[in-house]
C-alpha positions in Angstrom: 75.1 -15.8 121.6 75.1 -13.0 119.0 75.6 -14.2 115.4 79.0 -12.6 115.1 80.3 -14.6 118.1 78.9 -18.0 117.2 81.2 -20.8 116.3 78.4 -23.3 115.8 74.7 -22.9 114.7 71.8 -21.7 116.8 71.8 -25.0 118.7 74.9 -27.1 119.4 73.6 -30.3 121.1 75.2 -33.5 122.4 74.0 -36.6 120.6 72.9 -39.4 122.9 72.3 -43.0 122.1 71.7 -45.9 124.6 73.0 -43.8 127.5 76.2 -42.8 125.7 77.3 -39.5 124.2 78.2 -40.6 120.7 78.6 -37.3 118.9 77.0 -33.9 118.4 74.3 -32.2 116.4 74.9 -28.6 115.2 71.5 -27.1 114.1 70.9 -23.8 112.4 67.5 -22.3 111.7 67.1 -20.2 108.6 64.0 -19.0 106.8 61.7 -21.4 108.6 63.9 -24.4 107.9 66.6 -26.3 109.8 70.1 -27.2 108.7 71.4 -30.2 110.7 75.0 -31.2 110.8 75.6 -34.4 112.8 79.1 -35.7 113.8 80.1 -38.9 115.5 83.0 -39.6 117.9 83.4 -43.3 116.8 81.2 -43.6 113.8 77.5 -43.7 113.2 75.7 -46.4 115.2 74.9 -49.6 113.2 71.6 -50.3 114.9 68.7 -50.1 112.4 66.6 -48.0 114.8 69.1 -45.2 115.0 68.3 -43.4 111.7 64.5 -43.4 112.5 65.1 -42.1 116.0 67.4 -39.3 114.8 64.9 -38.2 112.2 62.1 -38.3 114.8 64.1 -36.0 117.2 64.9 -33.6 114.4 61.2 -33.4 113.6 60.4 -32.8 117.3 62.9 -29.9 117.3 61.2 -28.5 114.2 57.8 -28.7 115.8 59.2 -27.1 119.0 60.6 -24.2 117.1 57.4 -23.7 115.1 55.5 -23.4 118.4 57.9 -20.8 119.7 57.2 -18.6 116.7 53.6 -18.1 117.6 
Protein backbone atom coordinates (compact mmCIF):
# COMPACT_ATOMS: atom_id res chain seq x y z
CA UNK A 1 0.00 0.00 0.00
CA UNK A 2 1.41 3.41 -0.89
CA UNK A 3 2.37 5.52 2.16
CA UNK A 4 -0.39 8.06 1.52
CA UNK A 5 -3.06 5.34 1.76
CA UNK A 6 -1.72 3.49 4.82
CA UNK A 7 -3.74 3.51 8.01
CA UNK A 8 -1.21 1.36 9.84
CA UNK A 9 2.52 0.80 9.55
CA UNK A 10 4.34 -1.22 6.93
CA UNK A 11 3.26 -4.44 8.62
CA UNK A 12 -0.06 -4.86 10.46
CA UNK A 13 0.01 -8.34 11.97
CA UNK A 14 -2.29 -10.43 14.15
CA UNK A 15 -0.78 -11.35 17.50
CA UNK A 16 -1.17 -15.04 18.31
CA UNK A 17 -0.55 -16.74 21.65
CA UNK A 18 -1.44 -20.35 22.57
CA UNK A 19 -3.66 -20.82 19.50
CA UNK A 20 -5.61 -17.61 20.14
CA UNK A 21 -5.61 -14.23 18.44
CA UNK A 22 -4.98 -11.93 21.39
CA UNK A 23 -4.24 -8.64 19.68
CA UNK A 24 -2.22 -6.98 16.95
CA UNK A 25 1.22 -5.70 16.17
CA UNK A 26 1.63 -2.65 13.98
CA UNK A 27 5.22 -2.44 12.73
CA UNK A 28 6.82 0.40 10.81
CA UNK A 29 10.33 0.33 9.42
CA UNK A 30 12.27 3.59 9.27
CA UNK A 31 15.96 4.29 8.81
CA UNK A 32 16.96 0.65 9.35
CA UNK A 33 15.02 0.35 12.63
CA UNK A 34 11.58 -0.92 13.61
CA UNK A 35 8.87 0.81 15.54
CA UNK A 36 6.53 -1.77 17.08
CA UNK A 37 3.13 -0.88 18.55
CA UNK A 38 1.37 -3.84 20.19
CA UNK A 39 -2.29 -3.85 21.25
CA UNK A 40 -4.29 -6.47 23.11
CA UNK A 41 -7.97 -7.39 22.96
CA UNK A 42 -8.27 -8.48 26.61
CA UNK A 43 -5.01 -7.34 28.13
CA UNK A 44 -1.42 -8.55 27.96
CA UNK A 45 -0.95 -12.28 28.77
CA UNK A 46 0.25 -12.93 32.31
CA UNK A 47 2.44 -15.93 31.40
CA UNK A 48 6.10 -15.23 32.12
CA UNK A 49 7.15 -16.62 28.71
CA UNK A 50 5.10 -14.11 26.74
CA UNK A 51 7.48 -11.13 26.87
CA UNK A 52 10.50 -13.22 25.86
CA UNK A 53 8.54 -14.83 23.01
CA UNK A 54 7.34 -11.44 21.75
CA UNK A 55 10.86 -9.99 21.79
CA UNK A 56 12.18 -13.06 19.97
CA UNK A 57 9.59 -12.66 17.20
CA UNK A 58 10.37 -8.96 16.83
CA UNK A 59 14.04 -9.86 16.46
CA UNK A 60 13.17 -12.51 13.85
CA UNK A 61 11.26 -9.88 11.85
CA UNK A 62 14.25 -7.51 12.16
CA UNK A 63 16.56 -10.21 10.79
CA UNK A 64 14.15 -11.08 7.99
CA UNK A 65 13.95 -7.46 6.88
CA UNK A 66 17.75 -7.10 7.00
CA UNK A 67 18.07 -10.11 4.68
CA UNK A 68 15.61 -8.54 2.24
CA UNK A 69 17.80 -5.42 1.94
CA UNK A 70 20.69 -7.37 0.40
